[in-house]
ChimeraX commands (.cxc) that place a marker at each C-alpha (Angstrom):
marker #1 position 129.13,87.02,79.58 radius 0.5
marker #1 position 130.14,85.29,76.69 radius 0.5
marker #1 position 129.66,81.90,76.15 radius 0.5
marker #1 position 131.71,79.95,73.40 radius 0.5
marker #1 position 129.34,77.15,71.22 radius 0.5
marker #1 position 129.84,75.41,68.09 radius 0.5
marker #1 position 127.07,75.13,65.25 radius 0.5
marker #1 position 127.07,72.79,62.22 radius 0.5
marker #1 position 127.69,74.13,58.88 radius 0.5
marker #1 position 124.13,74.41,57.83 radius 0.5
marker #1 position 122.99,75.88,61.18 radius 0.5
marker #1 position 125.73,78.43,60.83 radius 0.5
marker #1 position 124.45,79.14,57.44 radius 0.5
marker #1 position 121.29,79.83,58.24 radius 0.5
marker #1 position 122.06,81.99,61.33 radius 0.5
marker #1 position 124.67,84.26,59.05 radius 0.5
marker #1 position 121.99,84.62,56.23 radius 0.5
marker #1 position 118.83,86.04,59.23 radius 0.5
marker #1 position 116.89,82.64,58.85 radius 0.5
marker #1 position 117.90,81.13,62.41 radius 0.5
marker #1 position 116.24,83.61,65.10 radius 0.5
marker #1 position 116.38,80.18,67.62 radius 0.5
marker #1 position 119.22,77.80,68.74 radius 0.5
marker #1 position 117.57,74.73,70.72 radius 0.5
marker #1 position 120.17,73.27,73.00 radius 0.5
marker #1 position 120.25,70.16,75.98 radius 0.5
marker #1 position 119.38,71.91,79.31 radius 0.5
marker #1 position 122.61,70.70,80.92 radius 0.5
marker #1 position 125.08,72.96,83.09 radius 0.5
marker #1 position 127.18,74.51,80.45 radius 0.5
marker #1 position 123.43,76.59,78.83 radius 0.5
marker #1 position 121.81,76.85,82.23 radius 0.5
marker #1 position 124.30,79.78,82.87 radius 0.5
marker #1 position 122.90,81.23,79.70 radius 0.5
marker #1 position 121.06,84.14,80.69 radius 0.5
marker #1 position 119.38,87.23,78.76 radius 0.5
marker #1 position 121.50,89.43,77.70 radius 0.5
marker #1 position 124.48,87.18,77.80 radius 0.5
marker #1 position 126.28,86.82,73.99 radius 0.5
marker #1 position 127.04,83.56,72.48 radius 0.5
marker #1 position 129.91,83.08,70.11 radius 0.5
marker #1 position 129.24,80.02,67.44 radius 0.5
marker #1 position 132.03,78.93,65.97 radius 0.5
marker #1 position 131.59,76.79,62.33 radius 0.5
marker #1 position 132.01,72.77,62.48 radius 0.5
marker #1 position 133.75,71.46,61.62 radius 0.5
marker #1 position 136.95,73.76,61.23 radius 0.5
marker #1 position 135.92,76.32,63.70 radius 0.5
marker #1 position 137.49,79.00,61.12 radius 0.5
marker #1 position 134.52,81.20,61.22 radius 0.5
marker #1 position 132.15,82.61,64.54 radius 0.5
marker #1 position 129.09,84.61,64.60 radius 0.5
marker #1 position 128.01,86.63,67.90 radius 0.5
marker #1 position 124.82,86.95,68.98 radius 0.5
marker #1 position 122.43,88.12,71.68 radius 0.5
marker #1 position 120.57,86.18,73.42 radius 0.5
marker #1 position 116.92,87.59,74.04 radius 0.5
marker #1 position 114.53,85.16,75.45 radius 0.5
marker #1 position 115.25,82.13,76.88 radius 0.5
marker #1 position 112.41,79.14,77.46 radius 0.5
marker #1 position 113.03,75.72,79.12 radius 0.5
marker #1 position 110.90,72.60,78.34 radius 0.5
marker #1 position 111.11,69.20,80.29 radius 0.5
marker #1 position 111.39,67.17,76.94 radius 0.5
marker #1 position 111.98,67.70,73.01 radius 0.5
marker #1 position 108.16,67.48,72.10 radius 0.5
marker #1 position 106.89,70.35,73.61 radius 0.5
marker #1 position 110.13,72.41,72.49 radius 0.5
marker #1 position 109.68,71.57,68.72 radius 0.5
marker #1 position 105.99,71.72,68.57 radius 0.5
marker #1 position 105.88,75.45,70.12 radius 0.5
marker #1 position 107.55,76.36,67.13 radius 0.5
marker #1 position 107.37,73.76,64.53 radius 0.5
marker #1 position 105.60,75.47,61.40 radius 0.5
marker #1 position 108.61,78.49,62.28 radius 0.5
marker #1 position 111.54,76.36,62.82 radius 0.5
marker #1 position 110.76,72.86,61.38 radius 0.5
marker #1 position 108.30,72.46,58.77 radius 0.5
marker #1 position 110.04,73.12,55.63 radius 0.5
marker #1 position 112.54,69.70,56.53 radius 0.5
marker #1 position 110.45,67.54,58.72 radius 0.5
marker #1 position 106.91,66.09,58.06 radius 0.5
marker #1 position 106.33,66.16,62.01 radius 0.5
marker #1 position 107.06,67.03,65.43 radius 0.5
marker #1 position 108.24,63.35,66.55 radius 0.5
marker #1 position 110.59,63.51,63.05 radius 0.5
marker #1 position 111.62,66.18,64.63 radius 0.5
marker #1 position 112.33,64.56,67.75 radius 0.5
marker #1 position 113.43,61.39,66.25 radius 0.5
marker #1 position 116.73,63.10,63.46 radius 0.5
marker #1 position 117.61,64.79,67.52 radius 0.5
marker #1 position 118.33,61.44,68.58 radius 0.5
marker #1 position 119.11,59.40,64.97 radius 0.5
marker #1 position 121.63,62.35,64.84 radius 0.5
marker #1 position 124.08,61.93,67.20 radius 0.5
marker #1 position 122.67,65.06,69.02 radius 0.5
marker #1 position 121.37,64.24,72.11 radius 0.5
marker #1 position 121.00,60.94,73.99 radius 0.5
marker #1 position 117.28,60.18,74.73 radius 0.5
marker #1 position 118.55,59.79,78.68 radius 0.5
marker #1 position 120.25,62.81,78.56 radius 0.5
marker #1 position 117.47,64.46,77.54 radius 0.5
marker #1 position 115.09,63.36,79.57 radius 0.5
marker #1 position 117.75,63.95,82.88 radius 0.5
marker #1 position 118.21,67.39,81.66 radius 0.5
marker #1 position 115.19,68.85,79.59 radius 0.5
marker #1 position 115.79,71.11,76.60 radius 0.5
marker #1 position 116.14,74.69,76.23 radius 0.5
marker #1 position 115.53,77.24,73.21 radius 0.5
marker #1 position 117.76,80.44,73.04 radius 0.5
marker #1 position 115.97,83.47,71.59 radius 0.5
marker #1 position 119.18,85.35,69.22 radius 0.5
marker #1 position 119.62,88.05,67.29 radius 0.5
marker #1 position 122.78,88.99,65.06 radius 0.5
marker #1 position 125.27,90.78,66.90 radius 0.5
marker #1 position 128.46,90.39,64.15 radius 0.5
marker #1 position 130.16,88.06,62.44 radius 0.5
marker #1 position 133.91,86.93,62.76 radius 0.5
marker #1 position 136.59,85.38,60.07 radius 0.5
marker #1 position 139.12,83.91,61.71 radius 0.5
marker link #1:1,2 radius 0.2
marker link #1:2,3 radius 0.2
marker link #1:3,4 radius 0.2
marker link #1:4,5 radius 0.2
marker link #1:5,6 radius 0.2
marker link #1:6,7 radius 0.2
marker link #1:7,8 radius 0.2
marker link #1:8,9 radius 0.2
marker link #1:9,10 radius 0.2
marker link #1:10,11 radius 0.2
marker link #1:11,12 radius 0.2
marker link #1:12,13 radius 0.2
marker link #1:13,14 radius 0.2
marker link #1:14,15 radius 0.2
marker link #1:15,16 radius 0.2
marker link #1:16,17 radius 0.2
marker link #1:17,18 radius 0.2
marker link #1:18,19 radius 0.2
marker link #1:19,20 radius 0.2
marker link #1:20,21 radius 0.2
marker link #1:21,22 radius 0.2
marker link #1:22,23 radius 0.2
marker link #1:23,24 radius 0.2
marker link #1:24,25 radius 0.2
marker link #1:25,26 radius 0.2
marker link #1:26,27 radius 0.2
marker link #1:27,28 radius 0.2
marker link #1:28,29 radius 0.2
marker link #1:29,30 radius 0.2
marker link #1:30,31 radius 0.2
marker link #1:31,32 radius 0.2
marker link #1:32,33 radius 0.2
marker link #1:33,34 radius 0.2
marker link #1:34,35 radius 0.2
marker link #1:35,36 radius 0.2
marker link #1:36,37 radius 0.2
marker link #1:37,38 radius 0.2
marker link #1:38,39 radius 0.2
marker link #1:39,40 radius 0.2
marker link #1:40,41 radius 0.2
marker link #1:41,42 radius 0.2
marker link #1:42,43 radius 0.2
marker link #1:43,44 radius 0.2
marker link #1:44,45 radius 0.2
marker link #1:45,46 radius 0.2
marker link #1:46,47 radius 0.2
marker link #1:47,48 radius 0.2
marker link #1:48,49 radius 0.2
marker link #1:49,50 radius 0.2
marker link #1:50,51 radius 0.2
marker link #1:51,52 radius 0.2
marker link #1:52,53 radius 0.2
marker link #1:53,54 radius 0.2
marker link #1:54,55 radius 0.2
marker link #1:55,56 radius 0.2
marker link #1:56,57 radius 0.2
marker link #1:57,58 radius 0.2
marker link #1:58,59 radius 0.2
marker link #1:59,60 radius 0.2
marker link #1:60,61 radius 0.2
marker link #1:61,62 radius 0.2
marker link #1:62,63 radius 0.2
marker link #1:63,64 radius 0.2
marker link #1:64,65 radius 0.2
marker link #1:65,66 radius 0.2
marker link #1:66,67 radius 0.2
marker link #1:67,68 radius 0.2
marker link #1:68,69 radius 0.2
marker link #1:69,70 radius 0.2
marker link #1:70,71 radius 0.2
marker link #1:71,72 radius 0.2
marker link #1:72,73 radius 0.2
marker link #1:73,74 radius 0.2
marker link #1:74,75 radius 0.2
marker link #1:75,76 radius 0.2
marker link #1:76,77 radius 0.2
marker link #1:77,78 radius 0.2
marker link #1:78,79 radius 0.2
marker link #1:79,80 radius 0.2
marker link #1:80,81 radius 0.2
marker link #1:81,82 radius 0.2
marker link #1:82,83 radius 0.2
marker link #1:83,84 radius 0.2
marker link #1:84,85 radius 0.2
marker link #1:85,86 radius 0.2
marker link #1:86,87 radius 0.2
marker link #1:87,88 radius 0.2
marker link #1:88,89 radius 0.2
marker link #1:89,90 radius 0.2
marker link #1:90,91 radius 0.2
marker link #1:91,92 radius 0.2
marker link #1:92,93 radius 0.2
marker link #1:93,94 radius 0.2
marker link #1:94,95 radius 0.2
marker link #1:95,96 radius 0.2
marker link #1:96,97 radius 0.2
marker link #1:97,98 radius 0.2
marker link #1:98,99 radius 0.2
marker link #1:99,100 radius 0.2
marker link #1:100,101 radius 0.2
marker link #1:101,102 radius 0.2
marker link #1:102,103 radius 0.2
marker link #1:103,104 radius 0.2
marker link #1:104,105 radius 0.2
marker link #1:105,106 radius 0.2
marker link #1:106,107 radius 0.2
marker link #1:107,108 radius 0.2
marker link #1:108,109 radius 0.2
marker link #1:109,110 radius 0.2
marker link #1:110,111 radius 0.2
marker link #1:111,112 radius 0.2
marker link #1:112,113 radius 0.2
marker link #1:113,114 radius 0.2
marker link #1:114,115 radius 0.2
marker link #1:115,116 radius 0.2
marker link #1:116,117 radius 0.2
marker link #1:117,118 radius 0.2
marker link #1:118,119 radius 0.2
marker link #1:119,120 radius 0.2
view
């Protein structure tokens, strides 16, 4: 099954360059439908003029962002943030997800690998 999601330009470019191996999302009803073996079609914000399709190779769920980010902090966040707490705070302050919806849904990490890149 293929799922559609959007990515901010910086994350999209990291994925395109082969640097992004995981996608962190709220574990809402839409994300709970994603299974290992599915594909995700990411459209690049803001213009949605470029897409990348990835294969989902693993899925991990967490009850909170701290545990989620702590697991991969050294690999995915250490170069951008001073601490795991700073990543969590950016999740809330950056407008990605609210604390309330995060506490309600938990979070999910999709391990991904490039399938194909598309220009629209």
